C-alpha positions in Angstrom: -51.9 4.2 60.2 -50.9 7.8 61.0 -52.1 10.6 58.7 -50.9 14.2 58.5 -53.2 16.8 56.8 -51.7 20.1 55.6 -54.1 22.7 54.3 -54.1 26.5 54.6 -57.7 26.3 55.8 -58.2 24.5 59.1 -61.9 23.8 58.3 -60.8 21.8 55.3 -58.4 19.7 57.4 -61.2 19.0 59.8 -63.5 18.0 56.9 -60.9 15.6 55.4 -60.2 13.9 58.7 -64.0 13.5 59.3 -64.5 11.9 55.9 -61.5 9.5 56.4 -62.6 8.5 59.9 -65.8 7.1 58.3 -63.7 4.5 56.6 -63.1 2.7 59.9 -59.6 1.4 58.8 -57.7 2.3 62.0 -56.4 5.7 61.0 -55.0 8.2 63.5 -54.3 11.9 62.8 -51.4 14.1 63.7 -52.0 17.8 64.5 -52.9 19.7 61.3 -50.3 21.8 59.4 -51.2 25.3 58.1 -47.9 26.1 56.3 -44.9 24.3 54.9 -42.6 24.9 57.8 -45.1 23.3 60.2 -45.6 20.5 57.7 -41.9 19.6 57.7 -41.7 19.9 61.5 -44.6 17.5 62.0 -43.2 15.0 59.4 -40.0 14.8 61.4 -41.8 14.5 64.8 -44.8 12.4 63.9 -43.4 10.2 61.1 -46.8 9.8 59.3 -47.5 7.1 56.8 -49.5 9.4 54.5 -49.4 13.2 54.1 -52.4 14.9 52.5 -51.2 18.3 51.3 -52.6 21.2 49.4 -50.4 22.8 46.7 -51.6 26.2 47.9 -50.0 25.8 51.3 -48.1 28.8 52.4 -44.4 28.7 51.2 -45.1 25.5 49.4 -42.9 25.6 46.3 -44.7 22.9 44.5 -42.6 20.0 43.0 -39.5 21.0 44.9 -41.3 20.8 48.3 -42.7 17.4 47.4 -39.2 16.1 46.8 -38.0 17.7 50.1 -40.7 16.2 52.3 -40.2 12.8 50.6 -36.5 13.0 51.7 -37.6 13.5 55.3 -39.4 10.2 55.2 -38.8 8.0 52.1 -41.5 5.5 52.9 -44.1 8.2 53.5 -46.8 8.5 50.8 -47.8 12.0 49.6 -51.4 12.7 48.5 -51.6 16.0 46.8 -54.9 17.8 46.2 -55.5 21.3 45.0 -57.8 23.6 43.2 -55.2 23.8 40.4 -56.1 21.9 37.2 -54.9 18.3 37.1 -53.9 18.4 33.4 -51.2 20.9 34.4 -49.9 19.6 37.7 -50.9 16.0 38.1 -48.1 14.2 36.1 -45.4 16.5 37.5 -46.4 15.8 41.1 -46.4 12.1 40.5 -43.0 12.3 38.9 -41.8 14.2 41.9 -42.7 11.4 44.2 -46.4 11.9 45.0 -48.8 9.0 45.1 -51.9 10.9 44.0 -53.1 14.1 42.6 -56.8 15.2 43.0 -58.7 18.4 42.3 -60.7 19.9 45.2 -63.8 19.7 43.0 -63.8 15.9 43.2 -66.6 14.1 44.9 -66.3 12.5 48.4 -66.5 9.1 46.7 -63.6 9.8 44.4 -61.6 11.2 47.3 -62.0 8.1 49.5 -61.3 5.8 46.5 -58.1 7.7 45.8 -57.1 7.6 49.5 -57.7 3.9 49.7 -55.5 3.3 46.6 -52.7 5.3 48.2 -53.1 3.6 51.5 -52.6 0.3 49.8 -49.5 1.5 48.2 -50.9 2.4 44.8 -50.8 5.4 42.5 -54.0 7.4 41.8 -54.9 9.6 38.9 -58.5 10.5 37.9 -60.3 8.5 35.2 -60.3 11.5 32.9 -56.5 11.9 33.1 -55.9 8.2 32.9 -57.9 8.0 29.7 -56.1 11.0 28.2 -52.7 9.4 29.0 -53.8 6.0 27.5 -54.9 7.8 24.3 -51.7 9.8 24.2 -49.6 6.6 24.6 -51.8 4.9 22.0 -51.2 7.7 19.6 -47.5 7.8 20.2 -47.1 4.1 19.7 -49.0 4.1 16.4 -47.2 7.3 15.3 -43.9 5.5 15.7 -45.3 2.6 13.5 -46.5 5.1 10.9 -43.0 6.6 10.6 -41.8 3.2 9.4 -44.1 3.1 6.4 -42.7 3.7 2.9 -44.0 6.5 0.7 -46.1 4.2 -1.4 -47.6 2.5 1.7 -48.6 5.9 3.0 -50.2 6.7 -0.3 -52.2 3.5 -0.3 -53.3 4.1 3.3 -54.3 7.6 2.6 -56.6 6.4 -0.3 -58.0 3.6 1.9 -58.9 6.1 4.6 -60.9 8.0 2.0 -62.9 4.9 1.2 -61.2 4.3 -2.2 -61.6 0.8 -3.6 -58.7 -1.4 -4.7 -59.3 -0.9 -8.4 -59.4 2.9 -8.2 -56.3 2.9 -6.0 -54.5 0.8 -8.6 -55.5 3.2 -11.3 -54.5 6.3 -9.4 -51.1 4.9 -8.4 -50.6 3.2 -11.8 -50.1 -0.3 -10.2 -52.2 -3.5 -10.5 -54.8 -4.6 -8.0 -52.7 -7.5 -6.8 -50.0 -5.0 -5.8 -52.6 -3.0 -3.9 -53.6 -6.1 -2.0 -49.9 -6.7 -1.2 -49.6 -3.2 0.2 -52.8 -3.7 2.3 -51.3 -6.9 3.8 -48.0 -5.0 4.6 -50.0 -2.2 6.2 -51.9 -4.6 8.4 -48.7 -6.2 9.6 -46.7 -3.0 10.1 -49.5 -1.2 12.0 -50.5 -4.3 13.9 -54.1 -3.9 12.8 -56.7 -6.8 12.9 -58.6 -5.7 9.8 -59.0 -2.9 7.3 -61.5 -1.1 9.6 -58.9 -1.1 12.4 -56.3 0.1 9.9 -58.4 3.1 8.8 -59.4 3.8 12.4 -55.7 4.2 13.4 -55.1 6.5 10.4 -58.0 8.7 11.2 -57.3 8.7 15.0 -53.8 10.1 14.3 -55.4 12.8 12.2 -57.8 13.7 15.0 -60.9 12.3 13.1 -63.0 9.2 13.3 -64.8 6.9 10.8 -67.9 4.9 10.3 -66.3 1.4 10.5 -69.3 -0.2 8.8 -68.2 1.4 5.6 -65.1 -0.9 5.5 -66.7 -4.2 6.7 
């Protein structure tokens, strides 16, 4: 598998190739690229399978350049790494066609893991960013469910999240306890919660807080 490394600092390219050679997976390396013009020229001439490119490469216009080099070879995988924070650039680079985004402060172990993932045709994002995305998707999913609640259901949920018991909820909302139980059942169904503790956890998560679940068991 042919690899092209593009970095403004030649010593970095040498270091990357040295690390990857240790994998013993039959890699070969093209001449290194020091700027965007040379990168594009080498892609056309060498037809690499993977390009490892630094966002700080001279004349590299970020997302637009990623799209441009992908057009030069649509089967080529682009591995982006940079000193720029991943929370700002990672998702955008992936959406532009890259297969990985990694910060230069990563460990050698993480770098090789990311490279192997890309080599096998996968997409790589750091564990930190993946966790953040999962939490964001979790929050978005449950927020959409919360928007479907009636005003009275929101009132009951709010009181439940404060540890209010059924009898007190009934008194505050001027309804009977059986009706409170009915609302709790509806809330469990609408929010797809397994139990009251899970229901309260979802409510507090959306408000950016957490709970002691033992209180509700």
